[in-house]
C-alpha angles and dihedrals in degrees: 000000000000089000093052091050092052091051090048093048096046099038101039114007098046096048091046093049089047092052094044093050090052092051092043089054091062089068103028123065093202092055090050089050090051093053091045090049093056094054110110090001096136090053092050091045091052091054091050098052117084098205094188088074095063090054088057094058099264110159112230112205113197119202120188118199125183094213145332093298094058090045090058087057091050096048097079089047092051093049093049091048091051089053093045101040108041096189099040118126117214120214116184122191126189137198098203130059091229091058093045095052090048091049092054089066095049112108097201096060113088094192128022122187146145120267105241124232106294101254119138090244094052091048091053092049091050092052093047091053101041098034091200126197091208137002119219121191116198122220108339110321098114106154113212103223091047090051093046090048090053090049092054089053091047089237120154116248121197128192106206128194084011118188139173115189120223106259093026117154087232086074094060110116097244093043090048090057091051095045092052087063087058105038093048084076096052107100098207133009113207104197122196093221144009091253089056090048091054092051091045088056088062092058096038135072116263091254098051116128107240122175132180104228102154132235120305091208087083089059092045097053089048090053093047092048089066092060098040123122102045095100093052096059103123094354100105138017125246106269121222095202131059114281124230114192121196108194135195092001132175126198092269089057094043094057091055093040095050094045089052092045091052089055091047091055091049099043104029110019138233119009128156115241120200112189118196113186117209092240113012095206118152095260090053094049088051091053091051091048089056093049092048092048094049090055094039092237111154113223141171130209117242089240088059098051094125088075095043118140126195113267096034120122115232124230114198110223098179134067133232102048104079097098091051093044089064087069086072097049132100093189129018131204120194121217131222088052093102092042113045115295127026115234129226110327093171099074097066093035092058088052089057098250128142106254123213126189142166127253097275099091100119089115095054122074090176092058088055089047090053092052091048092050095046096251098106135055125201117210123190101198145358092277092055091045093051091049092051093045093052091047092052093044089052096050119050093178090054091052091049093047094050091043091052091050090053093049093046091052092054094047094046091051094056125105104079095115095062091049093049095045086052089057091048097049090046091054092047091054092049090050 
C-alpha cells in the first residue's frame, strides 16, 4: 500500500499541486514571492554549506518551519541545542516568504533557505547538500518525499510541537490512510497536548512513538518577556489614563473594538486606546480612518506621535512592536477572534495582563486554557466588550487578579523545550 501511495503522490498529487501553485501565484503576491525566492536556491544553498564540517563529525540539525509562527516555536529548541551541542550546525528551511525573511535575521541559524517543491528529486538534492544528522518538522508541515528520503537514509525524523486540529482534513479516512504511509517513518511525534496526541494516533501506525511534550511557544514568550521594553524607549509618552491595547486586528475586530471604546468613553471616561492592525498597509489604515471618523474618535498614527495630544487614540502603523506594547497595557484584546482565528493570546498573558477575545478561538488551545484558568474573557459583541472593559477599569484588584491568573497559566505550561531537546539528543545518539 505504501508503494501505491507514493505513486499516487508523485504522479498525481505533486503535479496538481505544482500547477495549482503556479495559477494561484497569478493572483497572490506572497505566492509569487515564494516562487521567485526558490529560483537558484540550490546554488545559493551549495555556497552556504561548508561540507568539510560534516566530514569532521559536525552534527547538522535541520529544522523545517512552514512560516514565521512555526519558527517562533523552533527558536527555544534551537537555542537549547546550541547550548547543549557546541559543534552543531543549524539549518532552517521555510515554506513561506514571511518565515524565510524572518529567518534571515536570526543569529542562531547557520543556514537559512526555502524548502523546494516536494518532488522526490528535490528532496534527494536537499539531503545531498545539507547532509543532516536529523530532520525536525515543526507543527504539522511534514512533506512526504522529504520524510521518505530520510527513511531511505535511515535518518531520524521528529515532528515537534505536533498538532492536529479537530475537524482537520487530515482526519478524513482516505487522507488518514495516505498519512500513515508518511508518519510511519517519523521517529517521534512530540504532541502539544493529549488531545492532539489522540488525533495523531488516528493518522499514525499503531506502533508510532507519540509523546505529549507541550508547546514551546510558552517557553519562547517567557524568554522574550525578559528582553521586552527596549523597542519602546522614546516611542510613546507616559500615559496618565488606563491603556487598552487591541492587537493584530482586522476590520471585523475593529468595528467591535471601536464601538465598545466609544461606549467606554461615554459611560466611564478617559482611557487610552492603542490599536494595532494585523497588517498596517495603506488600505487598512484607510479603513480604520473611516471607522474612527464615523464614531468621531480622534486618533493619531504612531508615526505622527510628535504631534500627539491627550485623548487621542493611537493607531500603530509599523510592525514588530506589538509584543512589547503589551507591557504598556492595562487590558489587552486579541484580534482575529471576530474574523476566523484568534491571534497570539500568550504575549499579553505572559506580561500579566487580562486578555479579552471574541468567539473565534477554536484554533487556540491556549485561549481556552486562559478562560479555564480565569485569565481570559470571551466577549461576543461590542456591548459585552464595553461591559467587561468598564468592569475591569473600575476595579484595579480585579485586573491584577485576572492578569496574575493569565501569567501563571503561561508559566506553569512551560517546559516543552527541555522534553523535545531530550528526544532530539536521544535520536542523535541512536543514529
